[in-house]
C-alpha positions in Angstrom: -40.7 51.1 34.1 -37.7 52.9 34.7 -38.0 52.6 38.6 -38.7 49.0 38.4 -35.2 48.5 36.5 -33.4 50.5 39.3 -35.2 48.9 42.2 -33.9 45.9 40.4 -30.6 46.4 39.9 -30.3 47.3 43.8 -31.8 44.2 44.5 -29.5 42.2 42.8 -26.6 44.5 44.2 -27.6 43.5 47.7 -26.7 39.5 47.1 -24.1 39.5 44.2 -23.7 35.7 45.2 -26.8 34.9 44.4 -27.0 37.3 41.0 -23.7 35.8 40.0 -24.5 32.3 40.3 -28.4 32.7 38.6 -26.9 35.1 35.6 -24.4 32.1 35.1 -26.4 29.5 34.9 -28.8 31.0 32.6 -25.3 32.4 30.5 -24.5 28.3 30.0 -28.2 27.9 28.5 -28.3 31.1 26.4 -24.6 30.7 25.3 -25.4 27.3 23.8 -28.4 28.0 21.9 -27.4 31.5 20.8 -24.2 29.8 19.2 -25.9 26.9 17.4 -28.3 29.1 16.0 -25.9 31.2 15.0 -24.9 28.6 13.0 -28.1 28.3 11.5 -28.7 31.8 10.9 -25.2 31.6 8.7 -25.6 28.3 6.9 -29.9 28.1 6.4 -31.4 31.3 7.0 -28.8 33.7 5.1 -30.5 33.6 1.5 -28.1 33.2 -1.4 -27.4 36.1 -3.5 -30.2 35.1 -6.5 -32.9 37.5 -7.5 -36.3 35.9 -5.5 -34.3 32.8 -4.4 -37.8 31.2 -3.7 -38.9 30.9 -7.3 -35.9 29.2 -8.1 -36.5 25.2 -8.9 -33.7 22.5 -9.7 -34.9 20.1 -12.3 -33.2 16.6 -11.4 -34.0 13.7 -13.1 -35.1 10.3 -11.4 -36.9 6.8 -13.0 -40.6 6.5 -13.9 -41.1 3.0 -12.0 -39.4 4.8 -8.8 -36.4 2.5 -8.4 -33.0 4.0 -7.3 -30.9 5.4 -10.3 -27.1 3.6 -10.6 -25.5 6.8 -11.5 -27.4 10.5 -11.8 -28.3 11.8 -15.0 -29.0 14.8 -16.6 -31.4 16.3 -19.4 -30.5 16.3 -23.4 -30.3 19.7 -24.6 -32.8 18.5 -26.9 -35.5 18.5 -23.9 -34.9 21.8 -22.0 -35.0 23.8 -25.3 -37.9 22.6 -26.0 -39.1 23.2 -22.7 -38.1 26.8 -22.9 -40.6 27.3 -25.9 -43.6 25.0 -24.9 -44.0 26.0 -20.6 -46.6 28.4 -19.4 -45.5 28.1 -15.9 -42.0 29.1 -16.1 -40.3 32.7 -16.8 -37.1 31.3 -17.4 -35.0 27.9 -18.2 -31.5 27.3 -18.3 -28.6 24.5 -18.2 -25.5 24.7 -17.0 -22.6 21.9 -15.5 -19.8 21.9 -13.2 -16.3 21.8 -14.5 -13.0 22.1 -13.4 -9.5 23.4 -14.6 -6.1 24.7 -13.6 -4.8 27.8 -13.6 -1.4 27.8 -15.1 1.6 29.2 -13.2 5.5 28.5 -13.4 5.4 28.0 -9.7 2.7 25.7 -9.3 -0.7 25.4 -10.7 -3.9 26.1 -8.9 -7.2 24.3 -9.1 -10.1 26.4 -9.9 -13.6 24.8 -9.8 -16.1 26.8 -12.5 -19.7 26.1 -13.9 -20.1 26.3 -18.0 -23.9 27.9 -18.3 -26.2 28.3 -21.0 -27.4 31.8 -22.3 -30.1 32.6 -20.1 -28.4 31.0 -16.7 -27.6 34.6 -15.0 -30.7 36.2 -16.4 -32.4 33.2 -14.6 -30.6 33.5 -11.3 -30.6 36.8 -11.5 -26.7 37.5 -10.9 -25.2 40.8 -11.5 -21.3 40.9 -12.4 -19.5 43.6 -9.6 -17.6 44.7 -12.3 -17.1 44.5 -15.6 -20.2 42.9 -17.8 -21.8 39.2 -18.1 -21.9 37.0 -21.2 -23.5 38.5 -24.3 -25.2 36.4 -26.8 -22.1 36.3 -29.2 -20.4 34.7 -26.7 -22.0 31.7 -26.9 -21.3 30.1 -30.1 -19.3 27.3 -31.6 -15.5 26.6 -30.9 -13.6 27.4 -27.8 -14.2 29.6 -24.9 -13.0 33.0 -25.4 -14.2 35.1 -22.4 -15.2 34.0 -18.9 -16.5 35.5 -15.6 -14.3 35.4 -12.2 -16.0 34.6 -8.8 -15.7 37.5 -6.7 -13.8 35.6 -3.4 -11.3 33.7 -6.2 -10.7 37.2 -7.9 -9.7 38.5 -4.2 -7.9 35.2 -3.3 -6.1 34.7 -6.4 -5.6 38.2 -8.1 -5.1 40.2 -5.0 -8.3 42.2 -6.1 -6.9 43.7 -9.2 -8.9 46.6 -10.4 -7.6 46.1 -13.6 -8.3 42.9 -14.7 -11.1 43.0 -16.6 -9.5 42.8 -20.2 -6.7 40.3 -19.1 -5.9 37.1 -20.1 -5.3 34.2 -17.6 -3.8 30.5 -18.9 -6.3 27.5 -18.2 -5.0 24.1 -18.6 -6.5 21.9 -21.8 -8.3 24.9 -23.3 -7.1 25.9 -26.9 -7.6 29.6 -26.5 -6.1 32.1 -23.5 -9.3 33.4 -22.5 -10.0 37.2 -21.5 -12.1 38.0 -18.2 -14.9 40.6 -19.1 -16.3 40.5 -15.6 -16.2 39.8 -11.9 -19.4 38.9 -10.1 -21.0 39.4 -7.0 -19.6 38.1 -3.9 -21.1 35.0 -2.3 -22.2 33.1 -5.6 -21.9 29.2 -4.6 -22.7 26.2 -6.6 -25.6 24.6 -7.6 -25.8 20.9 -7.6 -24.3 18.9 -10.5 -25.3 15.5 -9.3 -23.5 13.9 -12.1 -20.1 15.3 -11.1 -20.1 14.5 -7.3 -17.7 11.6 -7.4 -15.5 14.1 -9.0 -12.6 14.5 -6.3 -12.5 18.5 -6.8 -16.0 18.8 -6.6 -17.1 20.9 -3.7 -20.8 22.3 -3.7 -20.7 24.5 -0.9 -17.7 26.9 -2.6 -18.1 30.3 -4.0 -17.7 29.5 -7.8 -14.1 30.6 -9.4 -15.3 31.4 -12.6 -18.1 31.0 -15.0 -17.8 29.7 -18.8 -20.6 30.1 -21.6 -22.0 26.9 -22.7 -23.4 26.4 -26.5 -25.8 23.3 -27.2 -23.3 21.8 -29.6 -26.2 20.5 -32.4 -24.0 16.8 -32.5 -24.9 16.0 -28.9 -28.6 17.4 -28.5 -29.5 14.2 -27.5 -26.8 13.6 -24.8 -28.2 13.7 -21.3 -25.4 16.0 -20.1 -27.0 19.2 -18.7 -28.3 20.0 -15.6 -31.3 22.6 -15.5 -32.7 25.4 -13.6 -35.8 27.2 -13.9 -37.5 29.9 -12.5 -41.6 30.0 -11.6 -43.7 32.8 -13.2 -45.0 35.1 -10.5 -48.0 33.1 -9.0 -47.1 29.8 -10.2 -46.7 26.9 -7.9 -44.1 24.1 -7.6 -47.2 21.2 -8.4 -48.7 23.1 -11.3 -45.0 23.3 -12.5 -44.7 19.6 -11.8 -47.4 18.5 -13.4 -46.9 20.8 -16.9 -43.5 19.6 -17.2 -44.2 15.4 -16.6 -46.6 15.8 -19.5 -43.7 17.3 -21.7 -41.5 14.7 -20.9 -43.9 12.1 -21.3 -44.7 13.4 -25.0 -40.6 13.5 -25.3 -40.4 9.7 -24.2 -42.6 8.7 -26.7 -41.1 10.6 -29.9 -37.5 9.8 -28.7 -36.3 6.2 -27.4 -33.3 7.8 -25.3 -35.7 9.7 -23.5 -37.8 6.7 -22.4 -37.8 5.7 -18.6 -36.8 8.9 -16.8 -39.0 11.8 -14.9 -38.7 15.1 -13.8 -38.6 15.8 -10.1 -38.6 19.7 -9.3 -36.8 20.6 -6.0 -36.6 24.3 -4.8 -33.0 25.7 -4.9 -33.0 27.0 -1.2 -34.0 23.1 -0.3 -31.7 21.6 -1.9 -29.0 24.0 -0.7 -29.9 23.6 2.8 -30.5 19.6 3.1 -27.3 18.8 4.5 -27.3 22.1 6.8 -30.7 20.9 8.2 -29.6 17.2 9.1 -27.0 18.6 11.3 -27.8 21.6 12.7 -31.6 21.1 13.4 -31.0 18.2 15.9 -28.0 20.4 17.7 -30.7 23.8 17.9 -32.9 20.9 19.7 -30.3 19.9 21.8 -29.0 23.4 22.8 -32.7 24.0 23.4 -32.6 21.6 26.1 -29.8 22.8 27.7 -31.9 26.2 28.0 -34.7 24.8 29.4 -32.6 23.1 32.3 -30.5 26.3 32.6 -34.4 28.1 33.0 -35.5 25.4 34.9 -32.2 25.9 37.5 -32.7 29.8 37.3 -36.3 29.5 38.5 -35.5 27.2 41.1 -33.0 29.9 42.3 -35.4 32.7 42.3 -38.3 30.7 43.6 -36.5 30.2 46.8 -35.1 33.6 46.9 -39.0 34.6 46.7 -39.7 32.5 49.5 -37.1 34.7 51.3 -39.1 38.0 50.4 -42.0 37.0 51.3 -42.2 39.5 54.3 -41.4 42.1 52.0 -44.0 41.4 49.2 -46.4 41.5 52.2 -45.2 44.8 53.3 -45.4 46.3 50.0 -49.2 45.2 48.9 -50.4 46.0 52.5 -48.9 49.4 51.8 -50.9 49.6 48.8 -48.7 48.2 46.0 -51.3 46.5 43.6 -51.0 43.1 42.6 -49.7 44.0 38.5 -47.4 46.3 40.0 -45.9 43.4 42.2 -46.1 41.1 39.3 -44.5 43.7 37.4 -41.5 44.2 39.8 -40.5 40.6 40.1 -40.9 40.1 36.7 -38.3 43.0 35.9 -35.9 41.3 38.3 -35.9 38.4 36.5 -35.6 39.9 32.8 -32.8 41.7 34.3 -31.1 38.8 35.6 -31.8 37.0 32.4 -30.1 40.1 30.3 -27.2 40.0 32.4 -27.2 36.5 32.1 -27.8 36.8 28.2 -24.2 39.4 28.1 -22.4 36.6 29.3 -24.4 34.1 27.6 -23.4 36.3 24.4 -19.7 36.4 25.7 -19.6 32.0 25.4 -21.5 32.4 22.4 -19.0 34.1 20.6 -16.1 32.0 21.8 -18.6 28.5 21.2 -18.8 30.0 17.6 -15.1 30.1 16.9 -14.7 26.6 18.6 -17.4 24.9 16.8 -15.9 26.3 13.3 -12.4 25.1 14.5 -13.8 21.5 15.2 -16.3 21.0 12.3 -14.3 20.9 9.5 -16.3 19.5 6.5 -19.1 18.8 9.1 -21.4 21.8 7.9 -21.6 23.1 4.8 -20.8 26.7 4.0 -19.6 27.3 7.5 -16.9 30.2 6.1 -20.7 32.3 5.9 -21.0 32.1 10.0 -19.7 35.1 11.5 -19.6 35.5 15.3 -21.1 39.3 15.2 -24.9 40.8 15.7 -26.0 37.5 15.0 -24.4 35.7 18.0 -26.0 39.0 20.2 -29.1 38.9 18.3 -29.7 35.3 19.2 -28.3 35.6 23.0 -30.8 38.9 23.5 -34.0 37.0 22.1 -32.6 33.6 23.9 -32.4 35.7 27.1 -35.7 37.1 26.8 -37.3 33.5 26.5 -35.4 32.5 30.0 -36.5 35.3 31.8 -39.8 34.6 31.0 -39.4 30.7 31.4 -37.6 31.2 35.0 -39.4 34.4 36.3 -42.9 33.2 35.6 -43.6 30.6 38.5 -41.9 33.0 41.4 -43.8 35.8 40.0 -47.1 33.9 39.7 -46.3 33.1 43.5 -46.0 36.5 44.4 -49.0 37.2 43.0 -51.3 35.2 44.5 -49.6 36.0 48.0 -52.1 36.6 50.7 -50.4 39.7 52.7 -52.0 39.0 56.0 -51.2 35.3 56.4 -47.6 36.3 55.9 -47.6 38.8 58.0 -48.9 37.3 61.2 -46.2 34.6 61.0 -44.2 37.1 62.7 -41.0 37.0 60.4 -39.8 36.1 56.7 -40.8 32.5 55.6 -37.1 31.6 54.7 -38.2 27.9 53.8 -41.0 26.1 51.7 -44.0 24.3 52.1 -44.8 21.3 50.6 -46.4 23.0 47.3 -43.4 24.7 46.7 -41.1 21.9 47.4 -43.5 19.6 45.1 -43.0 22.5 42.8 -39.2 22.4 42.5 -39.3 18.5 42.8 -41.3 18.7 39.3 -38.3 21.5 37.8 -36.0 18.6 39.2 -37.7 15.7 37.4 -37.9 17.6 34.3 -34.1 18.9 34.3 -33.1 15.3 34.8 -35.4 13.9 32.6 -33.9 16.5 29.8 -30.4 15.7 30.6 -30.8 12.3 30.3 -32.3 12.8 26.7 -29.1 14.4 26.2 -26.6 12.0 27.2 -28.8 9.0 25.2 -28.1 11.1 22.4 -24.6 11.2 23.0 -24.1 8.1 24.2 -25.8 6.6 20.7 -22.9 8.7 18.5 -19.9 7.3 20.6 -21.5 3.8 20.2 -22.0 4.5 16.8 -18.2 5.7 16.3 -16.9 2.6 18.0 -19.3 0.5 15.7 -17.5 2.1 12.7 -14.2 1.6 14.0 -14.8 -1.8 14.5 -15.8 -2.5 10.6 -12.8 -3.9 8.6 -12.8 -1.0 6.0 -10.6 -3.8 3.2 -7.6 -1.4 3.0 -5.2 0.1 5.4 -5.0 3.7 6.3 -2.0 4.0 8.7 1.3 5.6 7.1 0.1 6.6 3.8 0.2 10.0 2.4 -2.2 11.0 -0.2 -2.2 14.5 -2.5 -4.0 15.5 -5.8 -1.2 15.6 -8.7 -2.0 16.9 -11.8 0.1 17.4 -15.1 -1.3 20.6 -16.6 0.6 21.0 -19.6 0.1 19.6 -23.4 -1.5 15.6 -23.5 2.0 14.5 -25.2 3.8 14.8 -22.1 1.3 13.1 -19.8 3.0 9.9 -19.3 6.8 10.7 -19.0 5.4 13.1 -16.1 4.0 10.3 -14.4 6.1 7.4 -14.8 9.6 10.0 -13.7 7.0 11.2 -10.7 6.4 7.5 -9.5 10.3 6.7 -9.8 11.5 9.8 -8.0 9.4 9.5 -5.2 9.7 5.8 -4.4 13.4 6.5 -4.5 13.0 9.0 -1.7 14.4 7.6 1.6 11.4 6.5 4.3 9.3 5.7 1.0 8.3 2.2 0.9 5.8 2.4 -1.8 4.3 5.2 -4.5 1.3 5.0 -6.9 -0.9 7.0 -8.7 -4.8 6.3 -8.4 -8.1 7.8 -9.4 -10.3 6.1 -6.9 -8.5 6.4 -3.2 -11.3 5.7 -0.8 -13.4 8.1 0.7 -12.7 10.7 -1.5 -15.6 10.5 -4.1 -12.6 9.9 -6.4 -14.7 7.8 -9.3 -16.6 8.4 -12.3 -19.6 7.1 -13.5 -20.1 5.0 -16.8 -22.4 2.8 -18.3 -21.7 -0.2 -19.7 -22.8 -3.6 -21.3 -21.2 -6.5 -19.6 -21.0 -10.5 -21.1 -23.8 -12.5 -20.2 -26.1 -9.8 -18.8 -29.2 -9.2 -21.2 -29.1 -5.9 -23.3 -30.9 -2.9 -21.6 -34.2 -2.4 -23.1 -34.5 1.5 -22.0 -31.8 4.0 -21.4 -32.7 3.5 -17.7 -32.0 -0.1 -17.7 -28.4 0.6 -18.6 -25.7 -0.5 -16.0 -24.0 2.2 -14.7 -21.1 1.4 -12.2 -18.0 3.6 -10.6 -14.9 3.4 -12.5 -11.5 3.5 -10.8 -8.0 3.8 -12.3 -4.6 2.9 -11.0 -0.8 2.0 -11.6 0.3 -1.4 -10.6 1.3 -1.0 -7.1 -1.8 0.5 -6.0 -3.4 -3.0 -4.3 -0.2 -3.7 -3.1 0.4 -0.4 -1.5 -3.4 0.0 0.4 -3.4 -3.7 1.2 -6.0 -4.8 -0.8 -6.2 -8.5 -1.3 -6.2 -9.9 -4.8 -8.5 -12.9 -4.6 -8.0 -14.3 -8.2 -5.8 -13.9 -11.2 -3.8 -11.1 -12.0 -2.8 -7.4 -11.2 -2.0 -4.9 -13.6 1.5 -4.8 -15.3 3.3 -1.6 -16.1 2.9 -3.1 -19.9 -1.2 -2.1 -19.5 -1.0 0.5 -21.5 -2.4 2.0 -24.6 -0.9 0.1 -26.7 -2.1 -3.3 -25.3 -5.5 -4.6 -25.0 -7.9 -3.4 -22.4 -8.0 -5.3 -19.2 -9.7 -4.3 -15.8 -10.2 -5.7 -12.3 -13.3 -6.0 -10.5 -13.6 -6.8 -6.6 -15.7 -9.5 -4.9 -19.4 -7.4 -5.1 -19.2 -7.0 -9.3 -18.3 -10.8 -9.2 -21.3 -12.0 -7.1 -23.8 -9.8 -8.7 -23.2 -10.2 -12.3 -21.5 -13.6 -12.0 -22.9 -15.4 -9.1 -22.5 -19.4 -10.4 -19.3 -18.4 -12.2 -16.2 -17.1 -12.8 -15.6 -13.3 -13.4 -12.4 -13.8 -14.6 -11.6 -13.7 -18.6 -15.3 -12.1 -19.2 -15.8 -8.8 -20.9 -17.5 -5.9 -20.6 -18.4 -2.7 -23.4 -18.3 1.0 -23.0 -19.1 1.8 -26.4 -21.3 -1.2 -27.7 -20.2 -4.6 -28.6 -18.7 -3.7 -32.2 -15.5 -2.8 -30.5 -13.1 -4.8 -28.7 -14.4 -5.4 -25.0 -12.3 -4.7 -21.8 -11.1 -8.1 -20.3 -11.4 -8.8 -16.6 -8.0 -10.3 -15.6 -8.2 -10.2 -11.4 -10.9 -9.9 -8.8 -9.7 -8.3 -5.6 -11.5 -8.6 -1.8 -14.2 -6.0 -1.0 -13.4 -2.3 0.3 -15.6 0.6 1.4 -14.7 2.8 -0.5 -17.4 5.3 -1.0 -18.7 5.3 3.0 -17.5 3.3 5.9 -20.9 3.0 6.7 -21.8 1.1 3.7 -21.8 -2.6 2.7 -19.1 -2.7 -0.6 -20.6 -2.0 -4.0 -19.7 -3.4 -6.8 -16.1 -2.0 -8.6 -14.5 -1.7 -11.5 -10.8 -0.7 -11.8 -8.8 0.5 -15.1 -4.9 0.5 -15.7 -3.7 4.3 -15.2 -1.6 3.9 -18.6 -4.8 2.9 -20.0 -7.1 5.2 -18.6 -5.1 8.5 -18.4 -6.9 10.3 -16.0 -6.4 13.9 -16.3 -6.4 14.8 -12.1 -6.0 12.2 -9.6 -4.0 10.9 -6.3 -0.9 10.0 -5.4 -0.4 7.6 -2.7 2.2 6.8 -1.1 3.1 4.4 2.1 5.8 5.8 4.0 7.9 4.0 7.1 7.4 6.4 9.6 5.3 9.5 9.8 4.2 10.6 6.3 3.7 14.1 7.4 7.3 14.1 7.5 7.8 13.5 3.8 5.6 15.9 2.2 8.5 18.6 1.3 10.7 15.9 0.0 7.5 14.5 -2.2 6.4 18.3 -3.6 10.2 19.2 -4.0 10.9 15.9 -6.3 7.2 16.5 -8.1 8.4 20.3 -8.8 12.0 18.8 -10.1 10.3 16.9 -12.9 7.5 19.9 -13.9 7.7 23.2 -11.7 3.7 24.1 -12.9 2.5 20.9 -11.7 -0.4 21.4 -9.5 0.2 19.9 -6.1 -2.9 20.3 -3.6 -5.2 18.6 -0.9 -2.2 16.6 0.9 -3.7 14.9 3.7 -3.0 11.5 5.3 -5.4 8.5 4.4 -6.1 8.9 8.5 -7.5 12.3 7.7 -9.6 11.7 4.9 -11.2 9.2 7.3 -11.7 11.5 10.1 -13.2 13.7 7.5 -15.6 11.5 6.0 -17.3 11.2 9.4 -17.0 14.6 10.4 -20.8 15.3 10.6 -21.2 12.4 13.0 -18.0 13.6 15.1 -19.1 16.7 15.4 -22.8 16.2 16.4 -20.8 13.5 19.4 -18.7 16.5 20.5 -21.7 19.1 20.5 -23.7 17.0 22.1 -21.7 15.4 24.5 -20.7 18.9 25.5 -24.1 20.0 25.9 -24.9 16.9 27.9 -22.0 17.5 30.2 -23.4 21.2 31.2 -26.9 19.8 31.4 -25.4 17.0 34.1 -23.9 19.6 36.0 -26.7 22.0 35.9 -28.8 19.2 37.3 -26.4 18.2 39.8 -26.7 21.7 41.5 -30.6 21.4 40.9 -30.9 18.1 42.6 -28.4 19.2 45.7 -30.3 22.7 45.8 -34.0 21.0 45.9 -32.8 18.1 48.9 -30.9 21.0 50.5 -34.0 23.1 50.6 -36.0 20.1 51.9 -33.6 19.6 54.6 -34.0 22.9 55.6 -37.9 23.0 55.6 -38.4 20.2 57.6 -36.1 21.2 60.1 -38.6 20.7 62.9 -39.7 17.3 61.7 -36.6 15.9 61.6 -35.9 17.0 65.0 -39.0 15.5 66.3 -38.5 12.3 64.6 -34.9 12.2 66.0 -36.1 13.1 69.5 -38.8 10.5 69.4 -36.0 7.9 68.8 -35.2 8.1 65.5 -31.4 7.3 64.6 -29.3 9.1 61.9 -29.2 5.9 59.8 -33.4 6.5 59.9 -32.9 10.2 59.1 -30.5 9.5 56.8 -32.8 6.6 54.4 -35.5 8.9 54.5 -33.8 12.1 52.9 -31.9 9.5 50.4 -35.4 7.8 49.9 -36.8 11.3 48.6 -33.9 12.0 46.7 -33.6 8.4 45.0 -37.5 8.7 44.3 -36.8 12.2 42.7 -34.0 10.8 40.5 -36.0 7.5 39.6 -38.7 9.6 38.6 -36.2 11.6 36.3 -34.7 8.5 34.8 -37.9 7.4 33.8 -39.3 10.4 32.3 -35.8 10.9 30.4 -36.0 7.2 29.1 -39.3 8.2 27.5 -37.9 11.3 26.4 -35.1 9.7 24.8 -36.4 7.3 23.2 -38.6 9.6 21.4 -36.4 12.5 20.9 -33.2 10.5 19.5 -35.2 9.4 16.6 -33.9 12.3 14.7 -30.1 11.2 15.2 -31.7 8.3 13.0 -29.5 9.2 9.5 -26.2 10.2 11.9 -26.6 6.1 13.8 -24.8 2.7 12.4 -25.6 -0.2 13.8 -27.2 1.1 16.7 -31.0 1.7 17.0 -32.5 4.7 18.5 -33.9 3.0 21.5 -30.6 0.9 22.0 -31.5 -0.7 25.2 -27.3 -1.1 26.1 -27.0 3.3 25.8 -30.5 3.7 27.8 -29.6 1.3 30.8 -26.0 2.7 30.7 -26.8 6.4 31.1 -29.8 5.7 33.2 -27.1 4.0 35.7 -25.1 7.2 35.0 -27.6 10.0 35.8 -28.5 7.7 39.1 -24.8 7.7 40.1 -24.8 11.2 39.5 -27.8 11.8 41.2 -27.1 10.0 44.2 -23.9 11.7 44.4 -25.9 15.1 44.7 -27.7 13.6 47.7 -24.9 12.7 49.7 -24.2 16.7 51.4 -27.9 17.1 52.0 -28.4 13.5 53.8 -25.4 14.0 55.3 -27.0 17.8 57.0 -29.8 16.0 57.8 -28.2 13.3 59.8 -26.3 16.2 61.8 -29.7 18.3 62.9 -29.5 18.5 67.1 -32.9 17.9 68.0 -32.9 20.4 71.1 -31.6 23.5 68.6 -34.0 22.9 65.7 -36.9 22.7 68.1 -35.7 25.7 70.0 -35.6 27.4 67.0 -38.7 26.5 65.7 
């Protein structure tokens, strides 16, 4: 084996140009595949830091009738506490909820996301602190929180990894008692989904947890559906068995308590839930990078086959001198492997750079991207891809050498440097495959480009230009809330260059609203809890609609006098009015949050629809309340400026700090940036597919050129005879051009079929574009034909210049 490697090295050194081109060709495919696999390894294949994570099950709710829920719902403490006693398939059940707060600092407070957890949570999840201790049973009691456990990353980021943090107290907004830090959790622990909190502006399920606090089930609220639930299966128990057992228990609880009617459990593995978004974007991209690898391997196989044709005399001599065919096969495959390893080394370098590039452009598109590293995962993926490439690219030349007839070659009196009909057909087949794969990639990129164009043309219902947003929170006592916000608006509005300013819990595309159940005038009362109306609520100051360019269709806007001393009022959008008052006017109607025994909230205005949650979704029902009545805790400051809003950041922050130095000012972005982030997964996929298809197009261009060049060289005698018999240069051009055209058209036809099949995996990314979109297929097919014909130009021109006397004399 060592001798084979040394010989392979010498042979590759004899032809450095060939070796470099073949290695670079493979490096492009290997680099792309290794880079995407590194993302998959870091995001999907790295297990969460829980003990036996495959045993962990989320238990979300679903409607018994199968209808979509207006708003996510949790479980009542009374329910899951009963499950702990009665189930046989779970070894532990725990409740939790997402929460956020602010670490109070004199130079600007800092937001912190956390989890409120029940007594058994750490045990169920298999989590142990890296420092200090976890929660004891005595920590779970009525009253304010007195102890917290910090997340490892938050401890490092905020406290500089202070080893003396255990036993110290921290100031947290809205907490009556200053809690003591009792432990620091192991690194890498992220949130479990909390669907009811997903509309909070600070909610980030893919972030690492900043802190944990003990949550005691309050006896007064045991029937409130406020808990998310996670459970651990017993050894040997299955998800299906647990689902069946829990469904029976929940159905029995619904018979006993009316509040529990209409809902059922739907078990989901924790790892599946965590990886859902990552799989949606990364698996199609892995497939695309795999196509690039196949295209690169096809090119390398063609190069190796041509090189093998040139070395047939050498192979024949070796066989004649006693080398066995198995030894020859091993020798040829060794050269292919060495070439692939060289390509793998170059591809690994490309992959490291590609991973850094992917992380730079991915933004919010890929979850848990901070866990991806350009290290051994990249090198391992590159090595695996290199071995695969060596087999794919080397097997055809190796098998041809294995079947070589030495006597026939030796009788030819010289090395055969050209290909026969069989070899040419094989190379043509490889090129057709390359063209088809490239077209499939181009169609995917084209579909996403058309999607982005379609989204850009959709009227959002609000303006995005020259608007600056930032989340601003007064972390002091509730008594200062009103004065802080009014002073802040006055000072910010007075800054030169600021045209308008408003506070809003409800900025589009931020997920910034909260769902609330209600009764609406004229609508029948809900019989079951699952039938209650639940709609997203937003809260804004009076100038918000004017600032955002949202048209008032009827009624009035909010006034500064719409405060907590005035009757409750609201503004709804057209979608709300059309849904609940299709034959009448919504103005003057009322709705109630806490039953009709209290004064209702009157609808005083109706605004135009806007795509607030998702630019690709039609407007849904929305309700806006005056911020002076809703008094939202964390919200956005929204500013319209006369020039580039980014130039106003320092001045705005300075004015806010002058009102309250401890105010938390975070998430400073323009509304255009927020819009771009909402489309980040589509944009990321579009960029990668465009890059992959560009590489594939280049390789296919070279492949078509190589096949036609070999064809011209192999048919020199035939072309010379045709020329001597009177064929004109135009006829020769048509002959070679026709061969190339048939090659290209065959690849395009196969590619269209392949694209229609493969593009369906992109369906979730598309908007107003079908996977089999005719316009995209036609445009890409024309582009492929044009690029292919460009590759034909030089071989056709060379064929037309063949001198018949010189060619016949050579033959």
